[in-house]
C-alpha positions in Angstrom: 18.7 24.4 -7.9 19.7 22.5 -11.1 22.6 20.9 -9.1 20.3 19.6 -6.5 17.9 18.3 -9.1 20.8 16.4 -10.8 21.8 14.9 -7.4 18.3 13.8 -6.7 18.1 12.1 -10.2 21.4 10.4 -9.5 20.0 9.0 -6.2 16.5 8.0 -7.5 17.5 6.3 -10.7 19.4 3.4 -9.1 16.5 3.0 -6.6 14.1 2.3 -9.5 16.3 -0.3 -11.3 14.5 -3.6 -11.7 11.1 -2.0 -11.3 8.6 -0.6 -13.8 8.7 2.8 -12.0 10.2 5.8 -13.8 10.9 9.4 -13.1 8.6 12.0 -14.7 10.0 15.1 -13.2 11.9 16.5 -10.2 11.3 20.0 -8.7 13.0 21.7 -5.9 11.6 24.8 -4.3 13.9 27.4 -2.6 12.9 26.2 0.9 14.5 22.8 0.0 11.1 21.2 -0.7 11.9 18.3 -3.1 9.1 17.0 -5.2 9.7 13.8 -7.1 7.1 12.9 -9.7 7.0 9.2 -10.7 4.9 6.9 -12.9 4.9 3.2 -13.5 4.1 1.1 -16.5 1.6 -1.0 -14.4 0.3 2.0 -12.5 1.8 3.9 -9.6 0.4 2.8 -6.2 0.7 4.5 -2.9 2.9 1.6 -1.8 5.4 2.2 -4.6 5.5 5.9 -3.7 6.0 5.1 -0.1 8.8 2.7 -0.8 10.7 5.2 -3.0 10.1 8.0 -0.5 11.6 6.0 2.4 14.6 4.9 0.4 15.2 8.3 -1.1 14.9 10.1 2.2 17.4 7.8 3.8 19.8 8.3 0.8 19.5 12.1 1.0 20.3 12.1 4.7 23.1 9.6 4.2 24.8 11.7 1.5 24.3 14.9 3.6 22.9 16.8 0.6 21.4 19.1 3.2 23.8 19.1 6.1 21.4 20.9 8.5 18.7 18.4 7.6 16.4 21.2 6.5 14.5 19.6 3.6 11.2 18.1 2.9 10.4 15.3 0.4 7.3 14.5 -1.5 7.0 11.5 -3.9 3.9 11.2 -6.0 2.4 10.8 -9.4 2.2 14.1 -11.4 -1.6 14.1 -11.2 -4.3 13.4 -13.8 -4.4 17.0 -15.2 -0.7 17.3 -15.8 0.8 17.0 -19.3 2.6 13.9 -20.4 6.4 14.6 -20.3 8.2 11.3 -20.9 7.9 8.8 -23.8 7.0 6.0 -21.4 4.0 8.1 -20.3 2.8 8.4 -23.9 3.2 4.6 -24.5 1.4 3.8 -21.2 -1.6 5.9 -22.3 -2.1 4.3 -25.8 -5.9 3.7 -26.1 -6.8 6.7 -24.0 -8.5 9.9 -25.0 -6.0 12.8 -25.0 -6.0 16.6 -25.7 -3.0 17.6 -27.7 -2.1 21.3 -28.1 0.4 22.1 -30.8 3.0 24.8 -30.7 0.6 27.2 -32.5 -2.1 26.7 -29.9 -4.4 24.4 -32.0 -6.0 21.7 -29.9 -6.9 18.2 -31.1 -8.8 15.7 -29.1 -8.8 12.0 -29.9 -7.9 8.5 -29.1 -4.1 7.9 -28.9 -3.7 4.9 -31.1 0.1 4.5 -31.3 3.4 6.1 -30.2 6.7 6.0 -32.0 10.0 7.8 -31.3 9.0 10.6 -33.7 5.2 11.0 -33.4 1.9 10.0 -31.9 -1.1 8.7 -33.9 -4.4 10.2 -33.0 -7.8 9.1 -34.1 -10.2 12.0 -34.1 -13.9 12.5 -34.9 -14.7 13.9 -38.4 -15.7 17.5 -38.7 -19.4 16.6 -38.8 -21.2 13.8 -36.9 -21.5 11.5 -39.9 -18.0 12.1 -41.2 -15.5 9.3 -41.0 -12.9 9.4 -38.2 -9.6 11.1 -39.1 -6.3 9.5 -38.2 -3.4 12.0 -37.8 0.3 11.6 -37.1 1.5 14.4 -34.8 5.2 14.8 -34.6 6.6 15.3 -31.1 8.4 18.4 -32.4 5.0 20.0 -33.0 3.5 19.1 -29.6 3.4 21.7 -26.9 1.3 19.6 -24.4 -0.6 16.4 -24.3 -3.0 15.8 -21.4 -5.0 12.6 -20.8 -8.7 13.3 -20.6 -10.4 11.6 -17.7 -13.8 10.3 -18.6 -16.3 9.8 -15.9 
């Protein structure tokens, strides 16, 4: 499977040049079901997914990655409940509420204020209601997952 994933990356990346779309993840199931998860700095529309899907499908067929043509392709965003995986996803979500779980399992919820190459800056409520807000730098090396919290 890793070989197929590498091939898919090699085909998708040139298709995204000149756009604000980027690859978040690629998964391939044993039944040749290819799932490409994308995001975009300006938001990922259905039209963007459709455009990439059509071009990618044609390229996969053209390269005969699956000579029998026995594959399926899905191109979508990862979904709102999926953890952030790429640095661009973190930067895109500055100003949003996130739930960060560190490698020891401790959870922190707060407003993501900034993102650097080494860490994120999180503004969290104080321990008590009247306590001042706490600003913490959380190194990427300590982060297990970060999930954007959808507020309704």
